[in-house]
C-alpha positions as CSV (number, residue, x, y, z in Angstrom):
1,X,-12.7,-15.3,5.1
2,X,-9.1,-14.7,4.2
3,X,-7.9,-11.1,3.7
4,X,-4.4,-10.2,2.6
5,X,-3.2,-6.6,2.7
6,X,-0.1,-6.0,0.7
7,X,1.8,-2.7,0.8
8,X,5.0,-0.9,-0.3
9,X,6.3,1.6,2.2
10,X,9.5,3.7,2.0
11,X,9.1,5.9,5.2
12,X,6.6,3.7,7.1
13,X,3.5,5.7,6.5
14,X,1.9,3.3,4.0
15,X,2.7,0.4,6.4
16,X,0.8,2.2,9.2
17,X,-2.2,2.8,6.9
18,X,-2.1,-0.9,5.8
19,X,-2.1,-2.0,9.4
20,X,-5.0,0.2,10.2
21,X,-6.9,-1.2,7.2
22,X,-6.1,-4.7,8.5
23,X,-7.4,-3.7,11.9
24,X,-10.6,-2.5,10.3
25,X,-11.1,-5.8,8.5
26,X,-10.5,-7.8,11.6
27,X,-12.8,-5.6,13.6
28,X,-15.6,-6.0,11.1
29,X,-15.2,-9.7,10.8
30,X,-13.4,-11.1,13.9
31,X,-13.3,-14.6,12.6
32,X,-11.4,-13.5,9.4
33,X,-7.8,-14.6,8.9
34,X,-6.0,-11.3,8.1
35,X,-2.4,-11.0,6.9
36,X,-0.7,-7.6,6.4
37,X,2.7,-7.8,4.8
38,X,5.1,-5.9,2.5
39,X,5.2,-6.7,-1.2
40,X,8.5,-8.5,-0.7
41,X,6.8,-11.1,1.5
42,X,3.6,-11.4,-0.5
43,X,4.4,-14.1,-3.0
44,X,1.8,-15.9,-5.1
45,X,1.2,-18.6,-2.5
46,X,0.0,-15.9,-0.1
47,X,-2.1,-13.8,-2.5
48,X,-3.7,-16.9,-4.1
49,X,-5.4,-17.8,-0.8
50,X,-7.1,-14.4,-0.4
51,X,-10.8,-13.8,-0.7
52,X,-10.1,-10.1,-0.3
53,X,-6.8,-8.6,-1.5
54,X,-6.1,-5.0,-0.5
55,X,-3.0,-3.4,-2.1
56,X,-1.5,0.0,-1.2
57,X,1.6,2.1,-1.9
58,X,3.0,5.6,-1.6
59,X,2.5,8.2,-4.3
60,X,5.7,9.2,-6.1
61,X,5.8,11.6,-9.0
62,X,2.0,11.6,-9.4
63,X,1.6,7.8,-9.4
64,X,3.0,4.4,-8.3
65,X,6.6,4.2,-7.3
66,X,9.2,3.2,-9.7
67,X,12.8,2.1,-9.3
68,X,13.9,5.7,-10.1
69,X,11.5,7.3,-7.6
70,X,12.6,4.9,-4.8
71,X,16.3,5.7,-5.6
72,X,15.4,9.4,-5.5
73,X,13.8,8.9,-2.0
74,X,16.9,7.3,-0.7
75,X,19.1,10.0,-2.1
76,X,16.9,12.7,-0.6
77,X,17.2,11.0,2.8
78,X,21.0,10.9,2.4
79,X,21.1,14.7,2.0
80,X,18.9,15.4,5.0
81,X,20.2,12.8,7.4
82,X,23.9,13.2,8.3
83,X,24.0,10.2,10.7
84,X,22.4,8.0,8.1
85,X,19.7,6.2,10.2
86,X,16.7,7.4,8.1
87,X,18.6,6.9,4.9
88,X,19.3,3.2,5.9
89,X,15.6,2.7,6.7
90,X,14.6,4.3,3.3
91,X,17.3,2.3,1.5
92,X,16.2,-1.0,2.9
93,X,12.6,-0.3,1.9
94,X,13.6,1.2,-1.5
95,X,15.7,-1.8,-2.4
96,X,12.9,-4.2,-2.0
97,X,10.5,-4.9,-4.9
98,X,8.1,-2.1,-5.6
99,X,4.5,-2.7,-6.4
100,X,5.1,-2.4,-10.2
101,X,7.4,-5.4,-10.1
102,X,5.3,-7.2,-7.6
103,X,2.3,-7.1,-9.9
104,X,4.3,-9.2,-12.4
105,X,4.1,-12.2,-10.0
106,X,0.5,-11.6,-8.9
107,X,-1.6,-14.7,-9.8
108,X,-4.8,-14.1,-11.7
109,X,-7.8,-13.5,-9.5
110,X,-10.8,-15.7,-10.0
111,X,-14.6,-15.4,-9.7
112,X,-15.5,-13.7,-6.5
113,X,-12.0,-12.6,-5.5
114,X,-12.5,-9.1,-4.2
115,X,-9.9,-6.4,-4.2
116,X,-9.3,-2.8,-3.2
117,X,-6.5,-0.2,-3.6
118,X,-5.2,2.7,-1.5
119,X,-2.3,5.0,-1.5
120,X,-0.6,7.6,0.7
121,X,-0.2,11.0,-0.7
122,X,0.6,14.6,0.1
123,X,-2.3,17.1,0.4
124,X,-1.1,19.0,-2.7
125,X,-3.5,19.7,-5.5
126,X,-1.3,18.2,-8.3
127,X,0.2,15.4,-6.2
128,X,-1.7,12.7,-8.1
129,X,-2.2,9.3,-6.5
130,X,-1.0,5.7,-6.9
131,X,-4.4,4.1,-5.9
132,X,-6.0,4.4,-9.4
133,X,-3.0,2.7,-11.0
134,X,-3.0,-0.1,-8.4
135,X,-6.8,-0.6,-8.9
136,X,-6.3,-0.7,-12.7
137,X,-3.6,-3.4,-12.3
138,X,-5.8,-5.4,-10.0
139,X,-8.6,-5.3,-12.6
140,X,-6.2,-6.4,-15.3
141,X,-5.4,-9.4,-13.1
142,X,-9.1,-10.2,-13.0
143,X,-9.8,-9.2,-9.4
144,X,-13.2,-7.6,-8.6
145,X,-12.3,-4.1,-7.4
146,X,-15.1,-3.5,-4.8
147,X,-14.3,0.0,-3.6
148,X,-13.3,3.3,-5.1
149,X,-9.5,3.7,-4.8
150,X,-8.7,5.6,-1.6
151,X,-6.0,8.1,-0.8
152,X,-4.7,8.8,2.8
153,X,-2.9,12.0,3.5
154,X,0.6,12.5,4.9
155,X,1.7,15.9,6.0
156,X,5.1,15.7,4.2
157,X,6.8,13.3,1.9
158,X,8.3,11.5,4.9
159,X,5.2,11.9,7.0
160,X,3.7,11.9,9.6
161,X,0.3,10.7,8.6
162,X,-2.3,13.5,9.0
163,X,-4.3,13.3,12.2
164,X,-7.5,11.2,11.8
165,X,-6.2,9.3,8.7
166,X,-5.5,6.1,10.5
167,X,-9.0,6.1,12.0
168,X,-10.3,6.7,8.5
169,X,-8.2,3.8,7.1
170,X,-9.6,1.5,9.8
171,X,-13.2,2.5,8.9
172,X,-12.4,2.0,5.2
173,X,-11.0,-1.4,5.9
174,X,-14.1,-2.4,7.9
175,X,-16.4,-1.1,5.0
176,X,-14.6,-3.5,2.6
177,X,-16.3,-6.4,4.4
């Protein structure tokens, strides 16, 4: 089996969850070939080879990120970080392709190509989530979404990830097998 976990991450939280999901897949099926990579590195040649495609991203403004929300994240970091280190990290992530743009190059899934969607989000009642939009786009590309879209909680917009969420992400990844 070939599993590909694709993520978009501004502050690193979604990357950590994606890596935990990949670890769960690998634990559940040790002989699987598992790749975990940012959307900027997940071209059609990579995703086309997947038997399982897992896609995740952060929640911005109640849903998937947009060019505007990524610019806003970079601007917020600029205000809070006088030495600029966090801003440079956020800017590098925010300048890459977001999942919305990445979906434009995603090849159509085929019969039996399974998929799942996750997001990272704040634990605020009206925060919304990106996972449902990701799952919808996967379905529109003819992937068989095999799990309910899942959200993993971060303590603040920049993180950290809530205690226990990485373990939950690993278990969720294993359950996808």
